[in-house]
Each structure stands twice: as C-alpha cells, then as structure tokens.
Backbone as CSV, one residue per row, in Angstrom:
resi,resn,N_x,N_y,N_z,CA_x,CA_y,CA_z,C_x,C_y,C_z
1,MET,3.659,-23.303,92.280,2.977,-23.955,92.408,3.464,-25.566,91.867
2,LYS,3.150,-26.940,92.554,3.862,-27.897,92.060,2.901,-29.041,90.770
3,LYS,3.781,-29.144,90.056,3.191,-30.048,88.945,2.888,-31.490,89.599
4,HIS,2.346,-32.013,88.633,2.372,-33.731,88.611,3.329,-33.972,87.867
5,GLY,3.632,-35.407,88.201,4.601,-36.063,87.585,4.111,-37.047,86.093
6,ARG,2.955,-36.497,86.215,2.547,-37.148,84.673,2.286,-35.947,83.508
7,LYS,2.418,-36.923,82.748,2.512,-36.384,81.275,1.649,-36.168,80.204
8,LYS,0.932,-35.209,79.853,-0.300,-34.668,79.448,-0.157,-34.709,77.915
9,ASP,-0.462,-35.415,77.057,-0.586,-35.586,75.919,-1.252,-33.774,75.297
10,PHE,-0.814,-33.564,73.784,-1.170,-32.633,73.670,-2.746,-32.543,73.053
11,LEU,-3.554,-34.038,73.485,-4.711,-33.707,73.102,-5.683,-33.627,74.356
12,GLY,-5.341,-33.886,75.166,-5.563,-33.771,77.037,-5.648,-35.130,77.087
13,GLU,-7.195,-34.807,78.428,-7.205,-36.145,79.186,-8.867,-37.478,77.821
14,GLY,-8.352,-36.709,77.154,-9.331,-37.814,76.058,-8.433,-38.679,75.080
15,ALA,-7.603,-38.152,75.279,-6.575,-38.786,74.149,-6.306,-40.399,73.699
16,GLY,-6.353,-41.269,75.119,-6.530,-43.246,74.815,-7.930,-43.328,74.610
17,GLY,-8.600,-41.778,74.775,-10.446,-42.895,73.926,-10.076,-42.285,72.667
18,LEU,-9.724,-41.039,72.411,-9.575,-41.167,70.693,-8.543,-42.156,70.005
19,ARG,-7.657,-43.113,70.777,-6.412,-43.562,70.429,-7.378,-45.341,70.045
20,TRP,-8.009,-45.320,70.787,-9.205,-47.046,70.615,-10.230,-46.349,69.715
21,MET,-10.792,-45.403,69.918,-11.928,-45.138,68.610,-11.392,-45.304,67.233
22,SER,-10.212,-44.527,67.693,-9.297,-44.840,65.433,-9.085,-45.903,65.806
23,ALA,-8.546,-46.840,66.819,-8.247,-48.724,66.238,-9.454,-49.392,65.904
24,GLY,-10.632,-48.904,66.509,-11.783,-49.853,66.599,-12.178,-49.002,64.794
25,ILE,-11.816,-47.848,64.174,-11.921,-48.127,62.894,-11.334,-48.188,62.229
26,GLU,-10.162,-48.158,62.852,-9.446,-49.149,61.424,-10.003,-50.814,61.617
27,PHE,-10.242,-51.520,62.847,-10.886,-52.505,62.351,-11.884,-53.018,61.525
28,CYS,-12.594,-51.758,61.930,-14.120,-52.058,60.524,-13.416,-51.902,59.119
29,GLY,-12.304,-50.823,59.007,-12.165,-51.066,57.480,-11.207,-51.816,57.248
30,VAL,-10.487,-52.047,57.660,-9.742,-53.923,56.979,-10.565,-54.700,57.034
31,ILE,-11.492,-55.315,57.925,-12.809,-56.446,57.923,-13.207,-56.067,56.347
32,ALA,-13.824,-54.773,56.075,-14.245,-54.557,54.594,-13.791,-54.521,53.983
33,LEU,-12.298,-54.295,53.599,-11.276,-54.223,52.788,-11.448,-55.900,52.183
34,PHE,-11.319,-56.613,53.675,-10.657,-58.487,53.287,-11.933,-58.679,52.690
35,CYS,-13.400,-58.149,53.066,-14.636,-58.777,53.027,-14.727,-58.390,51.032
36,TYR,-14.489,-57.463,50.421,-14.704,-56.804,49.379,-13.666,-57.784,49.106
37,ILE,-12.885,-57.877,49.056,-11.796,-58.934,48.133,-12.618,-59.944,47.982
38,GLY,-12.493,-60.849,49.115,-13.551,-61.879,49.104,-14.190,-62.089,48.400
39,TYR,-15.424,-60.849,48.211,-16.978,-60.598,47.442,-16.701,-60.597,45.696
40,ARG,-15.290,-59.708,46.125,-15.021,-59.725,44.160,-14.608,-61.170,43.408
41,LEU,-13.690,-61.965,44.668,-13.004,-63.431,44.287,-14.252,-64.344,43.511
42,ASP,-15.223,-63.544,44.869,-16.564,-64.856,44.404,-16.853,-64.788,43.386
43,ARG,-16.994,-63.548,43.524,-18.045,-63.106,41.375,-16.812,-63.728,40.353
44,TYR,-15.766,-63.668,40.861,-14.793,-63.990,39.716,-14.821,-65.710,39.440
45,PHE,-14.511,-65.878,40.398,-14.441,-67.613,40.334,-16.174,-68.050,40.080
46,GLY,-17.158,-67.497,40.269,-18.306,-67.488,40.136,-19.067,-68.816,41.150
47,PHE,-18.844,-68.174,42.348,-19.185,-69.228,43.120,-20.852,-69.184,43.696
48,GLU,-21.940,-69.848,44.438,-22.749,-69.393,44.626,-23.003,-69.033,45.740
49,ILE,-22.290,-69.677,46.825,-22.312,-69.569,48.422,-21.052,-68.619,48.083
50,PRO,-20.980,-67.947,49.366,-19.848,-66.625,49.196,-18.618,-67.081,50.155
51,TYR,-17.786,-68.116,49.616,-16.978,-68.985,50.469,-15.854,-68.080,50.657
52,MET,-15.611,-67.109,49.711,-14.052,-66.248,49.588,-14.532,-65.046,50.822
53,LEU,-15.836,-64.501,50.995,-16.073,-63.184,51.177,-15.987,-63.994,53.166
54,MET,-16.832,-64.543,53.159,-16.029,-65.336,55.023,-15.007,-65.861,54.583
55,THR,-13.989,-65.901,54.784,-12.729,-66.454,54.319,-12.065,-65.001,54.986
56,GLY,-12.542,-63.804,54.004,-12.175,-62.839,54.057,-12.203,-62.544,55.434
57,PHE,-13.597,-62.455,55.497,-14.176,-61.464,56.984,-13.237,-62.378,58.230
58,PHE,-13.307,-63.656,58.239,-12.248,-63.765,58.865,-10.565,-63.717,58.739
59,ILE,-10.215,-63.815,57.966,-9.004,-63.698,58.169,-8.392,-62.137,58.303
60,GLY,-9.127,-61.138,58.279,-9.247,-59.834,58.812,-9.613,-59.709,60.291
61,PHE,-10.759,-60.530,60.488,-11.099,-60.363,61.966,-10.307,-60.695,62.896
62,ILE,-9.056,-62.256,62.500,-8.624,-62.461,63.071,-7.050,-61.506,63.196
63,GLY,-7.158,-61.350,61.941,-5.774,-60.043,62.239,-5.813,-59.471,62.957
64,MET,-6.734,-58.740,63.110,-7.043,-57.419,63.795,-7.186,-57.918,65.322
65,LEU,-7.907,-59.040,65.412,-7.385,-59.393,66.977,-6.200,-59.443,67.393
66,TYR,-5.557,-59.783,66.796,-3.630,-60.554,66.834,-3.085,-58.907,66.769
67,LEU,-3.248,-58.057,66.026,-3.255,-56.520,66.100,-3.275,-56.149,67.211
68,PHE,-4.612,-56.355,67.755,-5.288,-55.400,69.211,-4.703,-55.886,70.017
69,TYR,-4.320,-57.122,70.409,-3.638,-58.375,71.822,-2.094,-57.248,71.372
70,LYS,-1.519,-57.592,70.260,0.018,-56.860,70.634,-0.213,-55.677,70.813
71,GLU,-0.900,-54.870,70.272,-0.551,-53.266,71.061,-1.169,-52.967,71.973
72,SER,-1.685,-53.858,72.948,-2.706,-53.300,74.153,-1.330,-53.752,75.195
73,LYS,-0.302,-55.033,74.846,0.738,-55.021,75.905,1.320,-54.159,76.324
C-alpha cells in the first residue's frame, strides 16, 4: 500500500484549526491584559475618560495583528 507524501500531525487533520483557535485565544488574552493595565493606570492617575484603557486596547490589538501577519507568512 502506497502512502501519500503528506506528513500528518499527531493531532490529525484538525491541527490547523486548533492552531488558529489557540492563536485567537491568545489574541483575546493579550488585549484583555493591555486593557486591564490601562484601566489600572486610569484609576491610578484619576482620569475620568479612560484614555489609558483605550491606548492599551489599541496597542494590544495592533501588536497582535502584527504578530498574526508575521505568523501567517
């Protein structure tokens, strides 16, 4: 019996989906961490408008988009 030249992961055919699902969880976790840090900084400095929280969100979002772009290449 002839085997195909394609190498299988030990997780099987669904390994690609699991890889991207874990990347999505990482994406959310990093954004949540940066938002929390921004929230704590807003409380520390006494800002009424959540400037640091928004800054933390955008830093986390843009950073993770860059990492996804780099990973997908």
